[in-house]
N, C-alpha and C positions, 0 to 999 in steps of 0.2 A: 483384475487389472488388465487393461489393454493399452496399446500405444498407437499413435498416429504420427506419421512423418510430416513435419511442418517446417518449412524453411531450413531443411537439412538437419533437423533435430527430432528425435523420437519423444513426443510428448506423451506422458503416461496419464491415464484417466480411468475413472470408474464410471460405468454406464448402468444405471438401475432404473426400474420402472418401465412403463410402456408408453409408446407414442400413440396418439390418436389423430384423426384427421383434423379435429378442432383444437388440439392442444399441441403447440410446438414444444420441442425440448427446452429444458432449463439448464443453462450452462453456469457453473459455479466457479468463480475466480477468487482464489485465496489471497491473503495479504503477506506481509513480511514474516519470514520464518515459518510460513505455512506450507501446505501441499494439499493433495486431493483428500487427505484424511481430516483436514480442518473442519469439514462439514459433517462429520460422522453423526453428530447429535440430531441433525435435521434431515438426513437422507431418508429415514423411514417415513416420517410424516409427509415429506414432499413427494416421494416416489409413489405414494399411494394414489396420487392424482396426476403426476407428471412423469415423463421420462426425464431423469436427472443425470447430467453429465458433469462430474467433478474432476477438474483437470489439475495437473501439476505444471507450473510454469518451468521454463528453461532453467536448468541448474539446481532445481529443487528435488527433494526426495521423490522417487527412489534413487535418483543419482546422488552419490555422495561426493559433492564437488569440493575441490581443494582451494577454491577461490582464485585459481589461475586462469587467465583468459580475458578477452576484451568484448565478450558478447552479452554481459550482464548489464543491459541498458533498458531504461523504461521504454524507449522507442522500439527496441527489439521485442520486448514482452507484449507490447500493444500489437505489433505486426504478427507475432505468433498467435495471439488470440484471434485476430482477424483471419489468419490463415487456417487456424483450427476450425473455426465456424464454417469457412468456405469448404474445407475438406469434408465436413459432415454432410454437406450437400443435401440439406433438409429445408432450405429456405430460411426466412428470418427466425431467430430463436429468442427466447427470453434469457436474461442474464442477471445474475446477482454477483456483485463484487464487494468484497469487504476490505476496508482499510487501503493498503496499497493496491489491492485488487479492485477497490472502488474507483481509485484513480485510473486504473487501466480501463474499467468499464466506461468511465466518463470519456476517455480518449477514443474508445471504439465507437461510442455513440456520436462523437464529434466527427470522426473521420469516415465512418461507414454506417450511416443510419439505415441503409438498406438491409443490413445483416441482423438488425434487432427489431423485435416487435415491441417489447417493453424492457425497461432496465430498473433494477433495484440496487441502490448504492447505500451500503451500510457504513456510515462514518468514513467516507473516502479520505485518504491521507494525502498530505501535501501542503503546500503553502498557497495562500491567496495573494494575488497581485496587490500592490498598494491601494489601488482604487477600490478593492473589495474588503480591505481589512477594517474591522471595527475600530472605533476611536480609542477604546481602552482594552487592554489585555484581559482576557477572561481569567477567573480564578482557576487554579488547578496545578498539576505537576509542572516541573520545568519543561519547556517545549522539547518534543521528541527529536526534532531534526538535529540539533547540536549534540545530542547524546549518541547518535549513530556512529560518527567517526571515533568517539571515545570508546564505545563498545567494541568497534572493529579492532582497535588497538589492543584491547584486552584479549580478544580472540587470538590475535597474532602472538601475544605473550602467553597463551595457553590458559588464561583465566576464563573458561567458558561460563561457569556459573556467575562470575562477576559481571560478565558481559550481558548475560540474560537477565540478571537482577536489574542492571542499569536500564535495559530496554523495557522490560515489563513494568517496572516501577515508574518509568517515565510516562507510561500510558495510564496505569491504574492506581498510581500512588505508591508512596514508599511502603515497603514490606509486602507488596502484592505477590512477588515471585515466591516468597517463602510459603505462601498459602496455596500455591497452585498444586493441583493433583499430579500424580506421577505420569499419567498418560500424556496429557498435553505438554508437560515438561519435556518428555522425551521427544515429542514431535519437533519442538523448537530446537532441541539439541541436534536432531538429525539434519537441520537446515542451517546450522549456526554459521557456516562459512559463506552463506549468501550475504551476510552482513558486509563482508569485504567488498562484494560487488556493488552493494547498494550505495556505498560511499561515493562512487563515481558514476552513478547510473544516469546522471543528467536529467533529472526530473524537473520539468518546467512548472511554474506556479499556475494555478487556475486563473484564467482571465475572464473578465466580465463579458467581453464579446464572444468568447468561446461558449460560456454558459448560455448566453442569449441565442446562440445559433443552434442549440440542440433541439431537435424536434421529436425525438423518441419519448414516448410517455414514460415518466421517471418517478419512482418512489424513493425517497430518502428515509432511512431508518437510523435512529439514534438510541443509545442506552440512556435511560433516565438519570443515571448517576455518573455518566461520563463527564469529566472535567477537562479544562484546557482547550487547546486548539481543535481537537477532534470533535468537541461539542459545538464548535462554531462553524467549521467548514460546511457541513451539510446544510445547516440553517441558512447560511449566506447563499450558497449555490442554489438552494430551492427557491429563493426569492427571485432568481434571474433566469432559471430554466422555465420556459413557458409551460404553464399547466402542471408543474411539478407538485406532487403530493408528499406529505411528511407523516411519519409515525414515530412514536416514542415507546420503547419497551420499559415500563416502570421497574425500578429496583435492579437494573442491570447496568453494566459498563460496556467497554469496547467490544468484548467478545459476547455480545448479547444473545447470539444464537446458541451458545453453549450454556449460558446461565438461565435462559428461559426458552428452550427450543420449541415448545408447542405454541407459545404466544408469538414467537417470531414467525413460525410457519403460518399461523392463522392470518397475520398481517400480510405476509407475502402472497398467499394464495388468494386472499380477498382481492388484492390489487390485480393479480394476474388474470383472475377470472372475471373481473368487472368489464 
């Protein structure tokens, strides 16, 4: 593990693989309750062909944040990823963002296209502005957004497993948390207090004009079995980002890179090498 000072904060990251003249580094941005370990299942396959840099956002593990402070904001995390890429000083990079990290990747592409060669957004999280919302709600779990404040209140009351069950089941369906293996369970526990920050992070909805303004070559990836809003966002955004490509990983849900790591890497590397 290494650290890089960005905007007054030491961002932790893993740096594996080798750079080549023809292949820019690949920066990985995790989602809610994740950290640089989120990508462990795909670091091996990706790093055989790329220099891979997996970062932890501000206030996530290895920091054990207590939820106190006012710098857990979407805009701050976007600024931190921009600053991190600038500090690498390697020119434009490729970027993969998952879930909340996919939202961050979208905002980086919107604000600083000069920093990105290509972007991969795996089921980016957030709301669509009314002009982008489909006419009918998709089938699936209760929307995740309203669950976050409830889960945060459970955290404040010391019910960590209750909060995690509410969060995970809100994405992958009721009972999903009970089926999760021990290692990913612990990773989410290590970051549980970031849910307190996420309640007031001021995340703006995706706007049609913003999507249409993105010029970075973009690939959207979805899990074939994902349901609810997360199955809709990436499809809608792909319709409005010029030249965007899409891919579905069959038999997987939101954490598709854990459930089918080699298939995920094949899709990503095919896009990045094209």
